[in-house]
C-alpha positions, 0 to 999 in steps of 0.5 A: 116115705111115700110123703117125700116121693109125693113132694119130689114128683110135685117138685118134678111136675111143678119144674115142668110148668116154670119152664112151659110159662117161661117158654110162654113168656118168650112167645107172648112178648118177644116178637122174633121168638114168632119169627123162630117159631114160623121158621121152625115149622117151615123147616119141619113141614118141608122136611118131612115133605123131603123125607129127610133121613135120621141124620139130617132131622138130627141136625136140624133139630139140634140148630133149631133148638140152638136158636131156641136156647139162645132166644131164650137166654138172651130173655132171660138176660133183657129182664134180668138188665130191666130189673137190675136197672131202669136207667141207661147204663152203657154195660146193661147196653152192652149185655144186652147187645151181646145176648142179642149177638148170640141169637143172632150167631145161632140164626145165622148157623142154623140158616147156613145148616138148613142150606146144607142139608134141605137145599140139595133134596129140595134142588133135586125135588124141584127138579132144578 
């Protein structure tokens, strides 16, 4: 019985390791991931400076999470398409373009959410 529990724990730990390896791959290979990272850190710092209420934090974190998830899925799809074919194929291009559009839609939505949540308290704090 103890052996089974040990294996399950080991399996859970390994799954976290694999997830962090994926995150690391995205940060190492995707230029836009660094843009997301810098903006995410900037939003977090600005939110702390403004002393946002918890509900605003929840919405901002959700928006950032969706952009990151879209970036991860976009990268996974690009790698998968590249693994399947190294030759140009119009359907492969469509798959990559649609995956990239997912990130773009998420980022645009996150910008609007950020402006709605951060804008008024920032303008108030700056006396504008």
